[in-house]
C-alpha positions in Angstrom: 21.1 -8.7 -22.6 21.6 -12.1 -22.7 18.4 -13.5 -22.3 16.7 -10.6 -24.1 18.9 -11.7 -27.5 17.9 -14.9 -26.4 14.3 -14.4 -25.8 14.2 -12.6 -29.8 15.2 -15.5 -31.7 12.5 -17.5 -30.7 9.8 -17.4 -33.2 6.4 -16.2 -31.7 4.6 -13.7 -33.9 4.4 -16.3 -36.7 2.1 -17.6 -39.4 1.3 -20.9 -38.7 0.6 -19.9 -34.7 -2.2 -17.1 -36.2 -3.2 -19.6 -38.6 -4.1 -21.9 -36.3 -5.6 -19.7 -33.4 -7.8 -19.3 -36.6 -8.9 -22.9 -37.3 -9.5 -22.8 -33.0 -11.6 -20.3 -34.1 -13.8 -21.7 -35.8 -14.9 -24.4 -32.5 -14.8 -22.3 -29.5 -16.4 -19.1 -31.2 -19.8 -21.2 -32.7 -19.3 -22.8 -29.2 -19.6 -20.0 -26.6 -22.5 -18.1 -29.0 -24.4 -20.8 -28.5 -23.9 -21.7 -25.3 -24.3 -17.9 -24.6 -28.4 -18.3 -26.4 -28.5 -21.3 -25.2 -27.7 -20.5 -20.5 -26.6 -16.3 -20.8 -23.5 -17.4 -20.5 -20.0 -18.2 -21.9 -16.4 -20.2 -21.5 -12.5 -18.1 -21.5 -11.7 -19.9 -24.4 -7.5 -19.5 -23.6 -6.6 -22.4 -21.2 -8.7 -24.9 -24.3 -6.5 -23.2 -26.7 -3.3 -23.3 -25.1 -3.5 -27.0 -24.0 -4.9 -27.4 -28.0 -1.8 -25.4 -29.4 0.4 -27.5 -27.6 -0.6 -30.6 -28.3 0.2 -29.5 -32.1 2.9 -27.4 -32.1 5.2 -29.6 -30.2 5.8 -31.5 -33.8 7.4 -29.0 -35.0 10.9 -28.2 -33.7 11.3 -25.2 -34.1 8.3 -24.5 -31.7 8.4 -23.1 -28.5 6.3 -21.9 -25.5 5.9 -17.8 -27.0 4.6 -19.6 -30.4 1.9 -21.4 -28.1 1.0 -17.9 -26.0 0.5 -16.4 -29.5 -2.4 -19.3 -31.0 -3.9 -19.0 -27.2 -3.8 -15.0 -27.7 -5.6 -15.3 -31.0 -8.0 -18.0 -30.1 -8.9 -15.8 -26.8 -9.2 -13.3 -28.8 -12.4 -14.3 -31.2 -14.2 -16.5 -28.6 -14.4 -14.3 -26.0 -15.8 -11.8 -29.2 -18.8 -14.6 -29.1 -20.4 -12.3 -26.1 -21.8 -10.1 -29.0 -24.5 -12.5 -28.9 -25.6 -11.2 -25.1 -26.3 -7.6 -27.5 -27.2 -8.8 -31.4 -30.0 -10.9 -30.9 -31.8 -8.2 -29.3 -32.4 -6.6 -32.5 -34.4 -9.8 -33.8 -36.4 -10.1 -30.4 -37.7 -6.6 -31.5 -38.9 -6.8 -35.0 -36.3 -3.9 -36.4 -34.0 -7.0 -38.0 -35.3 -9.8 -39.8 -31.7 -12.0 -39.6 -27.7 -11.0 -38.9 -27.2 -9.2 -42.5 -23.2 -9.9 -43.0 -21.4 -6.6 -42.9 -23.3 -4.6 -40.8 -22.9 -7.5 -37.6 -19.0 -7.7 -38.6 -18.6 -3.8 -38.7 -20.3 -4.0 -35.0 -18.3 -7.1 -33.4 -14.9 -5.6 -35.3 -14.7 -2.3 -34.4 -15.6 -2.0 -31.2 -13.1 -5.2 -30.9 -10.5 -3.2 -32.2 -10.9 -0.3 -29.7 -10.9 -2.6 -27.2 -7.5 -3.9 -28.0 -6.4 -0.3 -28.2 -8.5 1.1 -25.6 -6.4 -1.2 -22.8 -2.9 -1.1 -24.5 -2.1 2.0 -22.0 -3.9 -0.7 -19.1 -0.8 -3.3 -19.2 2.1 -1.4 -16.8 -1.3 0.0 -14.6 -3.4 -3.8 -14.2 -0.6 -6.2 -15.5 3.2 -5.6 -14.5 2.7 -2.5 -11.7 -0.7 -4.5 -10.0 -1.6 -6.9 -7.4 -4.3 -8.1 -9.4 -4.2 -12.2 -9.3 -5.3 -13.1 -12.6 -7.1 -16.6 -12.0 -7.6 -17.7 -15.5 -3.8 -15.5 -16.7 -1.8 -17.4 -14.5 -3.6 -20.7 -15.2 -3.6 -20.1 -18.7 0.9 -19.4 -17.7 1.1 -22.3 -15.3 0.0 -24.2 -18.5 2.0 -24.0 -21.5 5.3 -23.6 -18.7 4.3 -27.5 -17.5 3.8 -28.4 -21.1 7.3 -26.5 -22.4 9.5 -28.1 -20.1 7.3 -31.2 -20.7 8.8 -31.0 -24.3 11.7 -30.3 -23.7 11.9 -33.0 -21.8 12.4 -31.9 -18.0 11.8 -34.6 -15.9 10.4 -32.2 -12.4 7.9 -31.8 -14.6 6.4 -34.3 -15.0 4.6 -34.3 -11.2 3.3 -30.6 -12.3 1.9 -32.1 -16.1 0.2 -34.6 -13.9 -0.8 -32.5 -11.4 -3.3 -30.6 -14.7 -4.1 -33.9 -16.7 -5.3 -35.4 -13.1 -7.7 -32.6 -12.4 -8.8 -32.6 -16.2 -9.9 -36.1 -16.0 -11.5 -34.6 -12.8 -13.7 -32.2 -14.3 -14.4 -33.6 -17.8 -15.5 -36.7 -15.8 -18.0 -35.6 -14.1 -19.0 -32.9 -16.9 -19.5 -35.8 -18.8 -22.3 -37.6 -16.0 -23.4 -34.3 -15.8 -24.7 -33.6 -19.4 -25.5 -37.9 -19.4 -28.0 -37.1 -16.5 -26.8 -39.4 -14.0 -25.0 -36.5 -11.7 -26.9 -32.9 -11.3 -25.2 -29.6 -12.6 -27.2 -28.5 -10.1 -29.2 -29.1 -6.9 -31.4 -26.2 -7.0 -34.7 -25.4 -3.7 -37.1 -23.0 -3.5 -38.7 -22.5 -0.3 -41.2 -20.3 1.5 -41.0 -18.7 5.3 -44.2 -17.0 6.0 -44.9 -14.4 2.9 -41.8 -14.7 1.5 -39.6 -16.7 -0.7 -36.0 -17.5 -1.4 -33.8 -20.5 -3.0 -30.3 -22.5 -2.3 -28.3 -23.6 -5.4 -24.6 -24.9 -5.4 -23.7 -25.6 -9.0 -21.9 -29.3 -9.4 -19.0 -27.3 -12.0 -15.2 -28.3 -11.1 -14.2 -25.3 -13.7 -16.1 -22.7 -10.5 -14.3 -24.9 -7.7 -11.1 -24.4 -10.1 -12.0 -20.8 -10.2 -13.0 -20.3 -6.5 -9.1 -21.5 -5.7 -7.2 -19.2 -7.8 -9.3 -15.6 -7.7 -8.5 -16.4 -3.4 -9.8 -16.0 -0.9 -11.0 -11.8 0.0 -12.7 -12.2 -3.8 -14.0 -15.3 -2.4 -15.3 -13.8 0.4 -17.3 -10.5 -1.3 -18.7 -12.2 -3.9 -20.9 -14.8 -0.8 -21.0 -11.4 1.1 -22.9 -10.6 -2.4 -24.9 -14.2 -2.3 -26.2 -12.6 1.1 -27.2 -10.3 0.4 -29.1 -10.9 -3.2 -30.9 -14.7 -1.3 -30.7 -14.2 2.2 -31.5 -10.1 2.6 -33.1 -9.3 -0.7 -35.1 -11.5 -2.4 -37.1 -12.6 0.6 -38.1 -8.9 2.0 -38.9 -8.2 -2.2 -41.3 -11.1 -3.4 -43.1 -10.7 0.0 -44.1 -7.1 -1.6 -45.0 -9.2 -4.2 -48.7 -8.8 -4.8 -51.3 -12.1 -4.7 -47.5 -13.7 -4.2 -49.0 -17.1 -2.7 -50.5 -17.9 -5.5 -47.3 -18.3 -7.3 -45.1 -21.3 -6.9 -41.8 -20.5 -5.1 -40.0 -21.4 -7.3 -41.6 -19.3 -10.3 -41.9 -16.0 -7.7 -38.1 -16.1 -6.4 -36.4 -16.2 -9.4 -38.8 -13.3 -11.0 -38.0 -11.0 -8.5 -34.5 -11.8 -8.5 -34.4 -11.3 -12.4 -36.3 -8.6 -12.5 -35.5 -6.7 -9.4 -32.3 -8.2 -7.8 -30.1 -8.0 -10.7 -31.2 -4.3 -11.3 -29.8 -4.0 -7.8 -26.2 -5.8 -8.4 -25.6 -3.6 -11.6 -26.1 -0.6 -9.2 -23.9 -2.2 -7.5 -21.4 -2.3 -10.1 -22.0 0.3 -11.4 -20.8 2.7 -9.0 -17.8 0.4 -7.5 -16.4 0.5 -11.1 -16.7 4.4 -10.8 -14.7 3.8 -7.4 -12.4 0.8 -9.2 -12.1 3.3 -11.8 -10.6 6.4 -9.5 -8.7 3.9 -7.4 -6.6 2.6 -10.1 -6.2 5.8 -12.8 -2.9 7.1 -11.0 -1.2 3.7 -12.0 -3.4 4.0 -15.7 -1.9 7.2 -15.8 1.7 6.5 -15.1 1.5 3.7 -17.4 0.5 6.3 -20.6 3.6 8.5 -19.4 5.0 5.0 -19.7 3.8 4.0 -22.9 4.6 8.1 -24.3 7.6 7.3 -22.7 8.4 3.6 -25.4 7.0 6.0 -27.8 10.1 8.5 -28.0 13.0 6.1 -27.6 11.8 4.5 -30.3 11.9 7.8 -32.4 14.9 8.3 -31.0 16.4 4.4 -32.0 16.8 3.4 -28.3 13.8 0.8 -28.7 16.5 -2.3 -29.1 17.2 -0.5 -25.2 14.2 -1.7 -23.8 13.5 -5.2 -23.2 11.0 -7.0 -24.6 8.8 -7.6 -21.9 7.9 -3.2 -22.0 7.6 -3.0 -26.0 3.7 -2.0 -26.6 2.6 -1.2 -30.2 3.8 2.8 -30.1 1.1 5.3 -29.0 0.9 6.8 -32.1 -0.8 3.4 -33.3 -2.7 3.3 -31.3 -4.4 7.3 -31.5 -4.7 6.9 -35.3 -6.2 3.4 -34.9 -8.9 5.1 -32.8 -9.4 7.5 -35.1 -9.8 4.9 -37.7 -12.3 3.4 -36.5 -13.9 5.9 -35.0 -14.6 7.2 -38.9 -16.8 3.6 -39.8 -18.4 3.6 -36.7 -19.9 7.1 -37.7 -20.8 5.9 -41.1 -22.4 3.1 -39.6 -24.1 5.0 -36.9 -25.7 7.9 -39.8 -27.0 4.5 -41.7 -28.5 2.6 -38.2 -30.4 5.2 -37.4 -31.2 7.1 -40.5 -34.0 10.0 -40.3 -35.1 8.4 -36.5 -33.8 11.2 -34.8 -35.3 14.5 -37.3 -33.0 17.1 -37.3 -31.2 16.0 -34.4 -29.1 13.6 -36.7 -26.2 15.1 -35.8 -25.8 16.1 -32.3 -27.3 12.4 -31.8 -23.8 10.6 -34.0 -21.3 13.4 -32.3 -22.7 12.8 -28.6 -23.0 9.1 -29.7 -19.7 8.8 -30.7 -17.8 10.5 -27.8 -19.5 8.1 -25.7 -18.8 5.6 -27.2 -15.5 6.8 -27.1 -15.2 8.1 -23.3 -17.8 5.3 -21.9 -15.1 2.3 -24.1 -11.8 4.1 -22.4 -13.8 3.8 -18.8 -14.9 0.8 -19.7 -12.0 -0.8 -20.6 -10.4 0.1 -17.7 -13.0 -1.4 -15.4 -12.9 -4.8 -16.9 -9.6 -5.2 -17.1 -9.9 -4.5 -13.7 -13.1 -7.3 -12.7 -10.8 -9.7 -15.9 -7.7 -9.2 -13.2 -9.3 -9.6 -9.6 -11.9 -12.5 -11.0 -10.8 -14.3 -13.8 -12.9 -13.5 -17.7 -15.0 -15.9 -17.0 -16.7 -14.5 -13.7 -16.4 -10.9 -14.7 -20.1 -9.8 -15.1 -19.2 -7.7 -18.5 -23.2 -8.4 -19.5 -23.7 -5.9 -16.4 -21.5 -3.5 -17.9 -23.6 -4.5 -20.6 -26.9 -3.3 -19.6 -25.2 -0.2 -17.6 -23.7 0.4 -21.6 -27.6 -0.2 -22.3 -29.1 2.2 -20.3 -26.4 5.2 -21.3 -26.9 4.6 -24.9 -30.2 5.0 -24.4 -30.7 8.1 -21.5 -28.0 10.1 -24.1 -30.8 10.0 -26.6 -34.1 10.0 -24.2 -32.1 13.4 -23.8 -31.4 14.7 -27.2 -34.8 12.7 -28.9 -37.2 12.2 -27.0 -39.3 9.0 -25.5 -41.7 7.1 -28.8 -45.2 7.6 -27.6 -45.3 4.0 -29.0 -43.6 0.3 -28.7 -43.7 1.1 -32.5 -42.6 5.0 -32.5 -39.6 4.2 -30.7 -38.3 1.1 -32.4 -36.0 2.8 -34.5 -34.4 4.3 -31.5 -34.2 0.9 -29.2 -32.1 -0.2 -32.1 -30.2 2.7 -32.9 -29.5 2.1 -28.7 -28.7 -1.3 -29.0 -26.2 -1.0 -32.4 -24.4 1.1 -30.2 -24.8 -0.9 -26.9 -22.8 -3.7 -29.3 -20.3 -1.3 -30.3 -19.9 -0.5 -26.4 -20.2 -4.0 -25.3 -17.0 -5.1 -27.7 -14.6 -3.2 -26.1 -16.3 -4.8 -22.8 -15.5 -8.3 -24.0 -11.9 -7.3 -26.1 -10.4 -5.7 -22.6 -12.2 -8.1 -20.3 -9.7 -10.6 -22.0 -6.7 -8.9 -23.0 -5.6 -7.9 -20.2 -5.5 -11.6 -19.0 -3.6 -12.6 -21.9 -1.1 -9.9 -21.4 -0.6 -11.3 -17.8 -0.1 -14.5 -19.5 2.3 -13.1 -21.7 3.9 -11.4 -19.0 4.3 -14.3 -17.0 5.9 -17.0 -20.1 8.2 -13.7 -21.8 6.6 -12.7 -23.9 6.1 -9.6 -26.4 3.4 -7.1 -25.6 3.2 -5.7 -29.2 3.6 -9.1 -30.6 0.4 -9.9 -28.9 -1.3 -7.1 -28.6 -1.1 -7.2 -33.3 -2.7 -11.4 -32.5 -5.4 -9.7 -30.2 -6.1 -7.7 -33.7 -6.1 -10.8 -35.8 -8.2 -13.1 -33.2 -11.1 -10.4 -33.1 -11.0 -10.3 -37.5 -11.3 -13.6 -37.4 -14.4 -13.6 -34.7 -16.1 -10.4 -36.3 -15.5 -12.9 -40.1 -17.3 -16.5 -38.3 -19.6 -14.4 -35.0 -22.8 -13.3 -38.3 -23.3 -16.9 -40.2 -23.0 -18.8 -36.5 -26.0 -16.2 -35.1 -27.8 -16.4 -38.8 -27.7 -20.3 -38.8 -28.7 -20.3 -35.5 -31.5 -17.4 -36.1 -32.7 -20.1 -38.7 -32.3 -22.8 -36.9 -33.9 -22.0 -33.5 -35.2 -18.3 -33.4 -34.8 -16.1 -30.1 -37.5 -16.4 -27.7 -39.5 -13.2 -27.7 -39.2 -12.9 -31.2 -41.9 -11.8 -33.7 -43.2 -16.0 -34.9 -40.6 -17.6 -32.0 -41.2 -21.5 -32.0 -40.9 -23.4 -28.7 -37.7 -24.9 -29.6 -36.7 -21.4 -29.5 -33.0 -19.7 -28.3 -34.0 -17.9 -24.6 -31.2 -15.2 -25.4 -31.5 -14.3 -21.6 -29.4 -11.2 -22.2 -30.2 -9.9 -25.5 -34.0 -10.4 -23.7 -32.8 -7.8 -20.6 -30.2 -5.9 -22.5 -33.2 -4.6 -24.8 -36.2 -4.6 -22.9 -33.7 -1.7 -20.9 -33.7 -0.8 -23.8 -36.9 -0.4 -24.7 -37.8 0.5 -21.1 -35.8 3.4 -21.3 -36.9 4.6 -24.1 -41.0 4.5 -23.8 -40.4 6.2 -20.0 -41.1 2.7 -18.7 -38.4 1.6 -16.9 -37.9 1.7 -12.4 -34.8 2.8 -12.2 -35.7 2.2 -8.2 -33.5 -0.6 -7.8 -30.4 1.0 -10.2 -30.4 3.5 -7.5 -30.7 1.3 -4.2 -27.7 -0.5 -5.3 -25.5 2.8 -5.6 -26.5 4.0 -2.0 -25.8 -0.1 -1.2 -22.4 0.4 -3.7 -21.2 3.3 -1.6 -21.7 1.6 1.8 -20.3 -1.5 1.0 -16.7 1.1 -0.9 -17.0 2.6 3.2 -16.9 -0.9 4.8 -13.4 -1.9 2.4 -12.3 1.3 3.2 -12.7 0.7 7.2 -11.8 -2.8 7.0 -8.4 -2.4 4.7 -7.7 1.1 7.2 -8.0 -2.0 10.4 -5.5 -4.4 8.4 -8.4 -6.7 8.4 -9.9 -9.0 4.6 -10.6 -7.0 2.3 -14.5 -7.2 0.5 -13.8 -5.9 -2.6 -17.4 -4.1 -4.0 -17.5 -5.3 -7.5 -17.0 -8.7 -6.8 -19.8 -7.9 -3.9 -21.7 -6.4 -6.7 -20.8 -9.6 -8.5 -22.2 -11.9 -6.1 -25.2 -10.5 -6.6 -25.1 -9.9 -10.2 -24.4 -13.4 -11.1 -26.9 -16.8 -10.9 -25.8 -18.5 -7.5 -25.7 -21.4 -8.9 -22.5 -19.4 -10.7 -21.3 -17.6 -7.7 -21.8 -19.9 -5.1 -19.4 -22.6 -6.0 -16.6 -20.1 -6.2 -17.1 -18.9 -2.9 -16.4 -22.7 -2.1 -13.2 -22.6 -4.1 -12.0 -19.4 -2.6 -12.5 -21.4 1.1 -11.0 -24.9 0.3 -7.9 -22.6 -1.8 -7.2 -21.2 1.3 -7.8 -24.3 2.9 -5.6 -26.9 1.3 -2.6 -23.1 0.7 -2.6 -23.2 5.0 -1.9 -26.7 5.2 0.4 -26.7 2.1 2.8 -24.1 5.0 3.1 -27.1 7.1 4.7 -29.0 3.9 8.4 -29.7 3.6 8.4 -27.5 0.5 5.4 -25.6 0.6 5.7 -23.0 -2.7 6.0 -26.9 -4.1 2.9 -27.8 -2.8 0.7 -24.1 -3.2 2.1 -24.9 -7.0 0.7 -28.8 -7.5 -2.5 -27.0 -5.8 -2.8 -24.1 -8.3 -2.0 -26.9 -10.9 -5.1 -29.0 -10.3 -7.1 -25.7 -10.0 -6.1 -24.7 -13.7 -6.4 -28.4 -14.8 -10.1 -28.7 -13.7 -11.0 -25.1 -15.8 -9.1 -27.6 -18.4 -10.9 -30.4 -18.2 -14.5 -28.6 -18.5 -13.7 -26.0 -20.6 -12.6 -28.9 -23.4 -15.7 -30.7 -22.3 -17.7 -28.2 -23.3 -16.3 -27.4 -26.5 -17.2 -30.6 -27.2 -20.5 -30.7 -25.9 -21.5 -28.0 -27.9 -20.8 -29.0 -30.8 -22.7 -32.6 -31.1 -25.8 -30.4 -29.4 -25.4 -28.3 -32.4 -24.5 -31.0 -35.0 -28.1 -33.0 -33.0 -30.5 -30.4 -32.5 -31.3 -32.0 -29.1 -30.0 -29.7 -25.7 -29.5 -33.1 -24.3 -27.7 -35.6 -26.7 -25.9 -37.8 -23.9 -29.0 -38.0 -21.5 -29.3 -41.7 -21.2 -31.8 -41.6 -18.4 -35.1 -39.2 -17.5 -36.1 -36.6 -15.3 -37.3 -39.5 -12.5 -33.7 -39.6 -12.3 -33.0 -36.6 -11.2 -33.8 -36.9 -7.3 -30.2 -39.7 -6.8 -28.4 -37.6 -9.5 -28.6 -35.0 -6.9 -27.6 -36.4 -3.7 -25.0 -39.3 -5.6 -23.8 -36.4 -7.6 -23.7 -34.4 -4.6 -21.5 -36.7 -2.9 -18.7 -38.0 -5.4 -18.3 -34.1 -6.7 -17.3 -33.4 -3.2 -15.3 -36.6 -2.6 -13.9 -36.0 -6.2 -12.7 -32.7 -5.1 -11.4 -34.0 -2.1 -9.6 -36.9 -3.5 -7.8 -33.9 -6.2 -6.8 -32.3 -2.9 -4.9 -34.8 -0.9 -3.6 -36.3 -4.3 -1.9 -33.0 -5.0 -0.7 -32.8 -1.4 0.8 -35.8 -1.9 2.6 -35.0 -5.3 3.9 -32.3 -3.4 5.6 -34.4 -1.0 
């Protein structure tokens, strides 16, 4: 009880922590919205927020690790909500919205995010407290906070750990700077033919991905590698050979087209069936976690709350229920306003089924996304794949009740409604993907869960307030590719284009279901193989990670695979060190630094891009330098990685 009393005396959920998290949100959320619209990817903001928080709050003598944890919780929740840009721009692309109405956009974003917080509360015990999931980014954020706290208190033994983070940060940010200057290449894409088929190879030279691979471990890394082999070694060559007049297309154009329009749907099918299997696998711990939350709520009402450890005090289960009801009421009002008379006399049925879909699919998605975040990290979790499945589900619901439109114009109101429903479910997706990662960080630093859960709601509120004007600004300045009147500089918004195309395809009756069906069959086979490996005592290959390897770009996943193998080799050698645990810890801290440095530089670069209006504001050489940038960049990447690992091993000696 002495530890509990000591922890309780520390300031945690303070006004300055919430406000600082809100200020950081302004920067990170805007950066993530822009990058999501430009390249279809966002970055996790918890670690950069933790670094900034420690730099600011260290000037206050009463600050501590728990307060810094609240700052990163607020900022990461808001930054994560920026992924709503994967859905809502589709409403502009189909010509339904001309811009982003503030209150509608804010409500869709806030209500989905708030439900994501509430739905993931009962999952904390199942997936965080009583689970072997690695939660790589949550662990990395906790290591940053611990090292920063020890350094602030002048602990001599923390200096090596702090320097490991600094070294990793400098390496990754320096290489990212050289890539932004075009002196090194961020990738080395190559596409080639063999007979009628094509395929490609595209390693992305990003140290943050290398660090993430080190943290996720060998099993997940190998599974993602198998997904890459299935996608680019089997599916792309096989399907490209079947394309009519394939010889008339360039290798890159053909391979990319096949992967985007067919292979990604194969991956989405694998992710879907693996997600269902994942939920069935963890339903027991989830039920136990819910029972634990109910027991804690009863203990609190009985006046026994003081006997509960701080680390076990979630928001009351009654707050979860009431919060869900209060969220569904404005969601219903919003859906009625958006649907109008598009459903004819079936409006009440559509609204009721939509609310049920949001409730059931949201609870399911919260569990699956929490598991995925624990497996491979929030940054690498394929939330857009879940968005695709949500778009299919909401569109099928409308197709079942209302029927397909006769043409694109007739089906447009229903497509817009499906995108609104998908946007709310997607808010649940993104926040549950981030929430449990933050709660893992809190568990490792001794935080109070309910305070973090309140901080997450503040983060959702800040994000919902900021995202609409950012989207409006980017729409006014650039526009979106495929939208009416879009110019040559329009932002591609690839995920929003794909999700809106899926909704149009389902409701227009033009969606090709074959690849999703093949993905489901492949997912079932992979589940059987993984179970057999488990019974044989071999290295597991999580089917969800394999689906992720199929679905995500090779430039994103290949370096994660390399990092997982490199981390395994490093840990094997660390076992021969004088202090194996210290050696492994130095590797984790260095990998953490790789994520910190590149993330902070990514925020800075995004600000420069938005400020200058140029996609390459730091470039000092042209395309003619690319062959040198590719070869020299690959060599420099390998040498820096080798130096960092050797330095980590020596630091622990």
